[in-house]
C-alpha positions in Angstrom: 0.0 0.0 0.0 1.0 3.6 -0.6 -0.1 6.5 1.4 -0.1 10.1 0.2 -0.4 13.1 2.5 -0.8 16.6 1.2 0.0 19.8 3.0 0.5 23.5 2.4 -3.0 24.7 1.3 -4.6 27.8 2.7 -6.5 31.0 2.1 -4.6 33.6 0.2 -5.2 36.7 -1.9 -4.9 36.9 -5.6 -1.3 37.3 -6.8 0.1 35.4 -3.9 2.0 32.2 -3.8 1.7 28.8 -2.0 3.7 25.6 -2.1 2.0 22.3 -1.8 3.8 19.2 -0.6 2.9 15.6 -0.9 4.7 13.0 1.2 4.5 9.4 0.0 5.1 6.4 2.2 4.4 2.7 2.2 6.2 -0.5 1.6 5.5 -0.6 -2.1 6.2 3.0 -2.9 9.1 3.6 -5.3 10.7 6.7 -6.7 9.9 5.2 -10.1 6.2 6.2 -9.6 4.8 9.0 -11.7 3.5 11.7 -9.3 0.8 14.2 -10.2 -1.5 17.0 -8.8 -5.1 17.2 -9.6 -7.7 19.7 -8.4 -11.5 19.8 -8.0 -13.5 22.9 -7.5 -17.1 22.7 -6.1 -19.5 21.4 -8.6 -16.8 20.5 -11.1 -15.0 17.4 -12.1 -11.5 16.6 -10.9 -9.0 17.9 -13.4 -5.3 17.4 -14.1 -2.9 20.1 -13.0 0.6 18.8 -13.3 2.6 15.5 -13.4 6.3 14.5 -13.1 8.0 11.3 -13.9 10.6 9.5 -11.7 13.7 11.4 -12.8 12.0 14.7 -13.0 11.6 14.4 -16.7 8.4 14.4 -18.8 6.9 17.2 -16.8 3.3 18.1 -17.9 1.0 21.0 -17.1 -2.5 22.0 -17.9 -2.5 25.1 -20.0 -4.2 27.3 -17.3 -1.2 27.0 -14.9 1.7 27.0 -17.4 4.2 29.7 -16.4 2.7 30.0 -12.9 2.9 26.6 -11.3 6.0 24.4 -11.1 6.0 20.7 -10.1 9.1 19.1 -8.6 10.1 16.1 -6.6 12.7 15.1 -4.1 13.1 11.3 -4.4 15.3 11.1 -1.4 12.4 12.4 0.7 9.6 10.7 -1.3 8.0 14.1 -1.7 6.5 16.0 -4.6 5.9 19.7 -4.6 3.7 22.1 -6.4 4.9 25.7 -6.3 2.0 28.0 -7.2 2.7 31.6 -8.1 0.4 34.4 -9.3 -2.6 32.7 -7.9 -5.9 33.5 -9.2 -9.5 33.1 -7.8 -10.1 30.4 -10.4 -7.3 28.3 -8.9 -9.5 27.8 -5.8 -10.0 24.1 -5.4 -9.3 21.0 -3.3 -5.9 19.8 -4.5 -5.0 16.2 -4.7 -1.7 14.3 -4.9 -1.8 11.1 -7.0 0.7 8.4 -7.8 0.8 5.7 -10.4 3.2 2.8 -10.9 2.5 1.9 -14.5 3.9 4.0 -17.4 1.1 2.9 -19.7 -1.7 5.3 -20.6 -1.8 9.1 -20.3 -0.4 10.9 -17.3 -3.3 13.3 -17.8 -6.0 10.8 -17.1 -7.0 10.4 -13.5 -8.2 6.9 -14.1 -4.6 5.8 -14.6 -3.6 6.7 -11.0 -3.6 4.1 -8.3 -3.1 6.1 -5.2 -4.6 9.4 -3.9 -4.2 11.7 -1.0 -7.1 13.2 0.9 -6.6 16.7 -0.5 -5.6 20.1 0.7 -7.8 23.1 0.2 -6.6 26.1 -1.7 -8.8 29.2 -1.6 -7.8 32.4 -3.5 -9.7 35.6 -2.7 -10.0 38.4 -5.3 
């Protein structure tokens, strides 16, 4: 089993920054896992935000966060980060960390992820 625990969310004003962290643990967790962030706003479907492969390569972002968000990972700490700058009210959502072992299928598709955290709330006021 793999456990993912997110932290770093909060209430901020538009234009501010936050850094989310996701700590992974469990006997079967490996640094080879693909790690990602998704988010879900009230009344909306969960959507892809960013993903990063094991060696920090193949980094993907959804268009709405490109240039503002940066995903990174520290394999020694089994932790993935999401640095969020220039936050906008439309970034308000519950942010989830996800992990997957297989490299088959799209990193964008939430159905391909095996493990999920409980989420951390990000609220951006205008």
